[in-house]
C-alpha positions in Angstrom: 63.4 156.4 379.1 65.8 155.6 381.9 69.4 156.2 380.9 72.9 155.6 382.1 73.1 159.3 382.9 70.2 158.9 385.4 72.1 156.2 387.4 75.6 157.6 387.1 75.3 160.1 390.1 74.7 157.2 392.5 77.9 156.5 394.3 77.3 152.7 394.1 78.3 152.8 390.5 81.4 155.1 390.8 83.8 152.4 389.7 81.7 150.9 386.8 82.2 151.5 383.1 79.2 152.5 381.0 78.9 149.0 379.7 78.8 147.6 383.3 76.3 150.2 384.4 74.2 149.5 381.4 73.4 146.1 382.7 71.4 147.7 385.5 69.0 149.3 383.0 67.3 146.2 381.7 65.7 145.0 385.0 65.1 148.5 386.4 61.6 149.7 387.1 61.1 153.4 387.5 58.7 154.6 390.1 57.3 157.9 391.4 56.0 158.2 395.0 53.8 160.9 396.5 54.6 162.4 399.9 53.8 159.9 402.6 53.5 156.9 400.2 54.9 153.6 401.5 57.7 152.0 399.6 58.1 148.9 401.8 56.7 147.7 405.2 58.6 146.5 408.2 58.7 142.7 408.4 57.9 142.1 404.7 60.2 140.4 402.3 62.3 142.7 400.2 60.9 144.1 397.0 64.4 144.8 395.6 67.3 147.3 395.6 66.1 150.9 395.5 68.0 153.5 393.6 66.8 156.9 394.7 67.2 159.5 391.9 65.4 162.5 393.4 63.8 163.1 396.8 64.0 161.5 400.3 62.9 158.2 401.7 62.6 158.0 405.5 63.0 154.7 407.2 61.0 154.2 410.4 60.9 151.4 412.9 57.7 150.5 414.8 58.1 150.5 418.5 54.9 149.1 420.1 53.0 150.3 417.1 54.5 153.8 417.2 56.8 154.9 414.3 60.3 156.0 415.4 62.8 157.6 412.9 65.6 155.2 412.0 67.4 156.8 408.9 66.9 159.1 406.0 68.1 158.4 402.4 68.2 161.4 400.1 68.9 160.9 396.4 71.0 160.3 394.5 71.6 157.2 396.7 70.7 153.6 397.2 69.0 151.5 399.9 67.6 148.0 400.5 70.7 145.9 399.9 70.8 144.3 403.4 67.5 142.3 403.1 68.6 141.1 399.7 72.0 139.8 400.8 71.0 138.5 404.2 67.5 137.2 403.1 66.1 139.0 406.2 62.8 140.8 406.4 62.7 144.6 405.7 64.0 146.1 409.0 61.9 149.2 408.9 59.0 151.1 407.3 60.1 153.0 404.2 58.0 156.1 403.4 58.4 159.0 400.9 59.2 162.3 402.6 57.9 164.5 399.8 57.8 163.5 396.1 60.3 160.8 395.2 61.6 159.5 391.9 63.4 156.1 392.2 64.3 152.9 390.4 63.7 149.4 391.8 65.9 146.5 390.8 64.0 143.2 391.6 65.6 141.0 394.2 66.9 138.2 392.0 68.4 140.6 389.4 69.8 142.8 392.1 71.5 139.9 393.8 73.1 138.7 390.6 74.3 142.2 389.7 75.7 143.0 393.1 77.6 139.7 393.4 78.7 139.7 389.8 80.3 143.2 389.9 83.1 143.3 392.4 83.2 147.1 392.8 79.5 147.2 393.6 79.8 144.3 396.0 82.7 145.9 397.8 80.7 149.2 398.2 77.6 147.3 399.4 79.6 145.3 402.0 81.4 148.4 403.2 77.9 149.8 404.1 76.3 146.5 405.2 78.8 145.7 408.0 78.4 148.9 410.0 74.6 149.1 409.4 74.2 145.5 410.5 76.4 146.2 413.5 74.3 149.2 414.5 71.0 147.3 413.9 72.1 144.3 415.9 73.4 146.5 418.8 70.2 148.5 418.8 68.0 145.4 418.9 70.2 143.7 421.5 69.8 146.8 423.7 66.0 146.5 423.1 66.2 142.9 424.1 68.1 143.8 427.3 65.6 146.5 428.1 62.8 144.1 427.4 64.3 141.6 430.0 64.7 144.5 432.4 61.1 145.5 431.8 60.0 142.0 432.4 61.9 141.9 435.7 60.6 145.4 436.7 57.0 144.5 435.9 57.2 141.2 437.8 58.7 142.9 440.8 56.1 145.7 440.7 53.2 143.1 440.5 54.7 140.9 443.3 55.5 143.8 445.6 52.1 145.4 445.3 50.2 142.8 447.4 52.5 142.7 450.4 53.1 146.4 450.3 49.3 147.1 450.2 48.8 144.6 453.1 51.5 146.3 455.2 50.0 149.7 454.5 46.5 148.5 455.5 47.9 146.9 458.7 49.9 149.9 459.6 46.8 152.2 459.2 44.7 149.8 461.3 47.5 149.6 463.9 47.2 153.4 464.5 43.6 152.9 465.6 44.4 150.1 468.0 47.3 152.1 469.5 44.9 154.9 470.2 42.7 152.5 472.2 45.7 151.1 474.1 47.1 154.5 475.0 43.8 155.7 476.5 43.1 152.6 478.6 45.0 153.6 481.7 43.1 156.9 481.9 39.8 154.9 481.8 41.0 152.6 484.6 42.0 155.6 486.8 38.8 157.4 486.2 36.8 154.3 487.1 38.8 153.8 490.3 40.2 150.3 489.4 42.2 149.0 492.3 45.8 147.9 492.2 44.6 144.3 492.7 42.0 144.7 489.9 44.6 146.1 487.5 47.0 143.2 488.2 44.1 140.8 487.5 43.3 142.6 484.2 47.0 142.4 483.1 46.9 138.7 483.9 43.7 138.2 481.9 45.3 140.2 479.0 48.4 138.0 479.0 46.1 134.9 479.1 44.3 136.1 476.1 47.5 136.8 474.1 48.9 133.4 475.0 45.6 131.7 473.9 45.7 133.6 470.6 49.3 132.5 469.9 48.6 128.8 470.5 45.3 128.7 468.6 44.8 127.1 465.2 42.5 128.7 462.7 38.9 127.6 462.7 36.6 127.0 459.8 34.4 130.0 458.8 31.3 128.4 460.2 32.9 127.5 463.6 34.4 131.0 463.8 31.0 132.6 463.1 29.4 130.5 465.9 32.0 131.5 468.4 31.6 135.2 467.5 27.8 135.0 467.9 28.3 133.5 471.4 30.8 136.2 472.4 28.4 138.9 471.1 25.6 137.6 473.3 27.9 137.4 476.3 29.0 141.0 475.7 25.5 142.2 475.4 24.6 140.5 478.7 27.4 142.6 480.3 25.6 145.7 479.1 28.1 146.6 476.4 26.1 148.1 473.6 29.1 148.2 471.2 30.2 144.7 472.2 30.0 143.5 468.6 33.2 145.6 467.9 35.2 143.2 470.1 33.6 139.9 469.4 35.8 138.9 466.4 39.1 139.6 468.1 38.1 137.9 471.4 36.5 134.9 469.6 39.7 134.5 467.5 41.6 133.9 470.8 39.2 131.3 472.0 37.9 133.4 474.9 34.4 132.7 476.3 31.7 134.1 478.6 33.6 132.8 481.7 36.6 134.8 480.8 34.4 137.9 480.2 32.9 137.4 483.7 36.4 137.5 485.3 37.2 140.7 483.4 34.0 142.3 484.6 34.7 141.3 488.2 38.2 142.9 488.1 37.3 146.0 486.1 33.9 147.0 487.6 32.8 150.3 486.0 35.7 150.1 483.5 34.5 146.8 482.0 34.1 148.1 478.5 37.4 149.9 478.6 39.1 146.6 479.7 37.4 144.6 477.0 38.4 147.1 474.4 41.9 147.1 475.7 42.3 143.3 475.4 40.6 143.3 472.0 43.0 146.1 470.8 46.0 144.1 472.2 44.9 141.0 470.3 44.2 142.9 467.1 47.5 144.9 467.3 49.4 141.6 467.8 47.8 140.2 464.7 48.5 143.3 462.7 52.1 143.3 463.8 52.4 139.7 462.5 50.8 140.8 459.2 53.3 143.6 458.8 56.2 141.3 459.6 54.9 138.7 457.0 54.4 141.4 454.4 57.8 143.0 454.8 59.4 139.6 454.9 57.8 138.8 451.5 59.0 142.1 450.2 62.5 141.4 451.4 62.4 138.0 449.8 61.4 139.6 446.5 64.2 142.1 446.6 66.5 139.3 447.4 65.2 137.4 444.4 65.9 140.3 442.1 69.4 140.7 443.6 70.0 137.0 443.0 68.5 137.3 439.5 70.9 140.2 438.6 73.8 138.7 440.6 74.2 142.1 442.2 77.2 142.6 444.5 79.0 139.7 442.7 81.6 139.5 440.0 80.9 138.8 436.3 81.7 135.0 436.6 80.2 133.3 439.7 79.2 129.9 441.0 75.7 129.4 439.7 73.2 127.1 441.3 71.0 126.3 438.2 68.0 125.4 440.3 68.1 128.6 442.4 68.5 130.6 439.2 65.5 128.9 437.6 63.4 129.5 440.7 64.4 133.1 440.9 63.4 133.6 437.3 60.0 132.0 438.0 59.6 134.6 440.8 60.3 137.4 438.3 57.8 135.9 435.8 55.2 135.1 438.4 53.0 138.0 437.4 52.5 136.4 434.0 51.7 133.0 435.6 49.5 134.0 438.5 46.4 134.9 436.4 46.6 131.7 434.3 46.0 128.0 434.8 49.5 127.2 433.7 51.2 124.5 435.9 54.9 124.5 436.4 56.4 121.0 437.0 59.9 120.6 438.3 62.1 117.6 437.7 65.4 118.6 439.2 68.5 116.5 439.6 69.6 117.9 443.0 73.0 116.3 442.6 73.7 118.6 439.7 76.9 120.6 440.6 77.2 124.3 440.5 78.5 125.9 437.3 81.2 128.6 436.9 79.3 130.9 434.6 78.0 134.4 434.0 74.9 134.1 436.1 73.2 137.3 435.0 73.5 136.3 431.3 72.2 132.8 432.0 69.2 134.3 433.8 68.5 136.1 430.5 68.4 132.7 428.8 66.0 131.3 431.4 63.8 134.4 431.1 63.6 134.2 427.3 62.8 130.5 427.2 60.3 130.6 430.1 58.6 133.7 428.7 58.3 132.1 425.3 56.8 129.0 426.9 54.2 131.1 428.8 53.3 133.0 425.6 53.0 129.7 423.6 50.6 128.2 426.2 48.4 131.3 426.7 46.0 130.7 429.6 46.4 127.0 430.3 48.9 124.2 429.9 52.0 122.7 431.6 55.6 123.9 431.6 58.1 121.2 432.6 61.6 122.2 433.8 64.0 119.3 434.2 67.7 119.1 434.9 70.2 116.3 434.6 73.9 115.7 434.1 75.0 113.9 431.0 78.8 113.2 430.9 80.6 116.5 431.4 77.5 118.6 430.7 74.6 120.0 432.7 71.4 119.7 430.7 68.4 122.0 431.4 65.2 121.2 429.5 62.3 123.7 429.3 59.3 122.1 427.7 55.7 123.1 427.2 52.6 121.2 425.9 51.5 124.0 423.6 50.7 123.8 419.9 54.3 123.5 418.9 56.4 125.3 416.3 55.5 124.8 412.6 58.1 122.6 410.9 58.6 125.1 408.1 60.0 127.7 410.6 61.6 125.5 413.2 65.1 125.9 411.7 64.7 129.7 411.7 63.8 130.3 415.3 67.3 131.2 416.3 67.8 133.5 413.3 68.4 137.2 414.3 65.3 139.4 413.8 63.1 136.4 413.1 59.8 136.5 415.1 56.3 135.1 414.8 55.0 138.0 416.9 53.3 141.0 415.5 55.1 144.1 414.4 56.4 146.0 417.5 55.7 143.0 419.9 59.0 141.3 419.6 62.6 142.1 418.5 63.3 138.7 417.0 66.5 138.6 419.0 65.3 136.7 422.2 66.3 133.2 421.0 69.3 134.6 419.1 70.6 136.3 422.2 70.0 133.1 424.3 71.8 131.0 421.7 74.8 133.4 421.6 75.0 133.5 425.5 75.0 129.7 425.7 77.3 129.0 422.7 79.6 131.9 422.5 79.8 132.9 426.1 79.6 129.5 427.8 80.9 126.9 425.3 77.5 125.2 425.4 74.7 124.5 422.9 71.0 125.4 422.7 68.8 122.9 420.8 65.1 122.8 420.1 62.7 120.0 419.2 59.0 120.5 418.6 55.8 118.7 417.6 52.2 119.4 418.3 51.7 119.1 422.1 55.4 119.3 423.0 58.2 121.8 422.4 61.5 121.4 424.2 64.4 123.8 424.4 67.5 122.1 425.7 70.4 124.0 427.1 73.7 122.1 427.4 76.4 123.6 429.5 79.8 122.2 430.4 80.1 121.6 434.1 83.8 122.7 434.1 85.2 125.9 432.6 81.8 127.0 431.5 82.3 130.8 431.0 84.6 132.1 428.4 
C-alpha cells in the first residue's frame, strides 16, 4: 500500500502537512517499469503527473526520427507538470533507464491538487518557467536552422544546374582552344599565302557575324541544314566533315561559303574549316559560361537579399522583392511540381521600415506551408494591397484547407499536424510573433476546403519595434 512516507522524499511536497500530502494518495496509481519501457510518447496527450519513487526516467526528443537525449529524472522526483498546466502535448519520449517504481496522478486530479495547494503550485511554476524558456529557445533555434536549411537546400539545387553547365562548357572550351592554337601551324605547313590568310580571316569574321545575328531554327530545319553542310563537306573531300557541320550550319553557312574557304586555303582546307568551326563553338561556349555564371551571381544576390546581408537590422523593405527572393529560395520545392504561383501585386505599395530578415522568415514559413498543403498540384496566389495605414499581404492556396477543429490552434507553440520529427510546431508561432511583437502587425488565417488564406497586416509607418 502506498503511504505518505513513500511520497515525503519528493521535494514537491516539502512544504505540505501530512494531511495535505494525504490528499495525493487517493488518485495515485503505482506503477513498475522495466528497463527500456515507455512511459509516455512524444506528441501524445499527457497521462498525468509522474512521481518517481525509485529509478531513472530518461526523456528523449525525436529529431528526424532519431532519439536525442533531452533530460534525466532520477527519483525521488517528479515530472510531467508542464503538459498538464499548459495543455500541450508531451514534449519528449519518456523511457525507463533501468527498473523504475513510480506513481502517476491522472491529469484532472493532478491539476486540481497543484492549483489547490499553493506551495505545490509555487514549486511547479518555479520549474515550469525555466523549462519552458529552454524548450522554446531550443525549438526556436531548430526553426531558425530549418529556415537556414531550406535556404541552403534551395541555393544548392538552384546553383547545381548553372554550375554544371559552366563546368561542361569550360571543359569543351579546352578542346576548341586546342584546335585554334594549332591552326597557324597547319596554315604555315600547307604554304597558305598572305592573301589567302587574309581571306580566311575575313571568312571567319563573316561566320562569327552571321552566327551573332541568327535566330534559332526549329529542330527539323536545323537538321536539314546540317545534312546539306555534311554533303558539301564530303564533296570537298573532308572525311571527318560531319564534326563541323553542326557549328557551321548553326551560323547559316552554306556550300558557297565552303567553296570560298577551299579556294583561299588550298591544301589547308580541313584545318581552315576546323578553325572556323572551333571559333563558332568557342564563341557559343563563352556565351554559355557567361549565362551560367550570371545565373549563379543572381542566385547569390538573391540569398544576400533574402538575408539582408551587409545591411542593418532595420531596413527599407520592398515587400514584392522580398516575396520574389523567397520564391527563388523555395524554387527547388516548386520546380518538380505542377504548382502555379499567381501574383497580384499592388505596385504602388510603399516600402516598409522593417526587419527584413525576420519578415523573410515569415514569407518562408507561409509559402513553405502552402507548398506542403498542395503537394504536387494546385495554385498559390500572392496578393498585396494597402488598406488604410497598413500593407496587407495575402498568401492563399487552393488545397484541402485546415480542419475547423484545429484552425484556432495553428498558431499555438509546438502544435503541428506533421509527423513526429518532421516539424517543430513553431513555424506559425514564430511568424505570428515576428509580425505582432516585432512589427506591430497582425497575422490572420481563414480556411475552408479549396481555399486557405494567411493575411499579414503590417503598418506602413514605424513598422519595426
